[in-house]
C-alpha positions in Angstrom: -22.4 -20.9 -18.1 -24.2 -17.7 -17.3 -26.4 -16.3 -20.1 -27.6 -12.7 -20.4 -29.5 -11.7 -23.6 -27.7 -14.1 -25.9 -24.3 -13.6 -24.2 -22.7 -16.5 -22.4 -19.8 -16.0 -19.9 -18.0 -18.8 -18.1 -15.7 -17.9 -15.3 -13.4 -20.0 -13.2 -11.3 -19.8 -10.0 -13.7 -17.3 -8.5 -14.2 -16.7 -4.8 -17.1 -18.6 -3.4 -19.0 -15.4 -2.7 -18.8 -14.4 -6.3 -19.7 -17.9 -7.5 -22.9 -17.8 -5.6 -23.8 -14.5 -7.2 -23.6 -15.9 -10.7 -26.8 -17.1 -12.4 -28.1 -20.5 -11.1 -27.0 -22.2 -14.4 -23.4 -20.8 -14.1 -20.7 -23.4 -14.7 -17.1 -23.4 -13.6 -14.9 -25.3 -16.0 -11.2 -24.5 -15.9 -8.9 -22.5 -13.6 -8.2 -18.8 -14.1 -10.0 -18.3 -17.4 -13.0 -16.6 -18.9 -14.8 -17.9 -22.0 -17.3 -15.6 -23.8 -19.9 -16.7 -26.3 -22.2 -14.1 -27.9 -25.2 -15.3 -29.9 -23.6 -18.6 -30.6 -20.2 -17.1 -31.6 -17.4 -18.3 -29.3 -14.4 -16.1 -28.6 -11.0 -17.3 -27.4 -10.6 -17.8 -23.6 -9.0 -15.0 -21.6 -6.5 -16.1 -19.0 -6.7 -14.3 -15.7 -3.4 -13.4 -14.0 -2.7 -11.7 -10.7 -2.2 -8.0 -11.0 1.5 -7.2 -10.7 2.7 -3.6 -10.4 5.3 -2.6 -12.9 7.3 -0.5 -10.5 8.0 -1.5 -6.9 9.8 0.7 -4.5 11.7 -1.0 -1.7 12.5 0.5 1.6 15.7 2.4 1.5 16.0 3.1 5.2 17.9 0.8 7.6 15.8 -1.0 10.2 17.6 0.9 13.0 16.7 4.2 11.3 13.0 3.2 11.1 13.1 2.1 14.8 14.6 5.4 15.9 12.0 7.3 13.9 9.3 5.2 15.6 10.7 6.1 19.0 10.8 9.8 18.2 7.2 9.7 16.8 6.0 7.9 19.9 7.7 10.5 22.1 6.5 13.6 20.1 2.9 12.3 20.0 2.8 10.9 23.5 1.5 7.7 22.1 0.1 5.2 24.7 2.2 2.2 25.7 0.1 -0.4 23.9 0.1 1.5 20.5 2.2 -0.2 17.9 4.2 2.2 15.7 5.9 0.7 12.6 7.2 1.9 9.2 3.6 1.7 7.8 2.2 3.8 10.6 0.6 7.0 9.3 1.1 10.1 11.4 -2.6 11.1 11.0 -3.7 7.6 12.2 -1.6 8.2 15.3 -3.5 11.4 15.9 -0.9 13.9 14.5 -2.0 17.2 12.9 0.1 19.4 10.8 1.7 21.1 13.8 2.6 17.7 15.3 4.2 16.7 12.0 6.3 19.8 12.1 7.4 18.9 15.6 8.2 15.4 14.6 10.4 16.6 11.7 12.1 19.1 14.1 12.9 16.2 16.5 14.2 14.1 13.6 16.4 17.0 12.4 17.8 17.4 15.9 18.5 13.7 16.4 20.0 12.9 13.0 21.8 16.3 12.5 20.0 17.0 9.2 18.0 19.9 7.8 14.7 19.2 6.1 13.2 21.6 3.6 9.7 22.8 4.5 8.2 21.4 1.3 9.7 18.0 1.9 8.5 18.0 5.6 4.9 18.7 4.5 4.9 15.7 2.1 5.9 13.1 4.8 2.9 11.1 6.0 4.3 7.8 7.3 7.2 6.6 9.5 8.8 4.8 6.6 8.7 8.0 4.4 10.4 9.9 7.2 13.1 7.2 7.6 13.7 7.0 3.8 14.0 10.8 3.7 16.5 10.7 6.6 18.6 8.1 4.9 18.6 10.1 1.6 19.6 13.3 3.4 22.4 11.6 5.4 23.7 10.0 2.1 23.6 13.4 0.3 25.3 15.0 3.3 28.3 12.6 3.1 28.7 13.0 -0.7 
């Protein structure tokens, strides 16, 4: 248990680096819980659970679309041979500025036969976002 001015806190299942930062008399008793005692009054244990996001967005684009976008991005940015470009790749991390992003979008429009609104084009920051946008535009075009 760690005590601070009449308050006792017991934590378990902590990383070793955090365990070492607790007071020397800290005690680990049960997995994934916190027990609190203030001036002799004990409160119910609080269970720790991994943080799970409520909403999760899955990739909408087909792998071949993502692959083609990667090729176009590599070509437009003249990326070196050894540089890996994937769906998670950010244009800025690949050295693209706003003009490069416009050129990438123009290349995508030409290849996929789509038209991207300027506002939408400015909001694209990753290969995956571009591929998802393409899939959405192609789907809307066929409706």
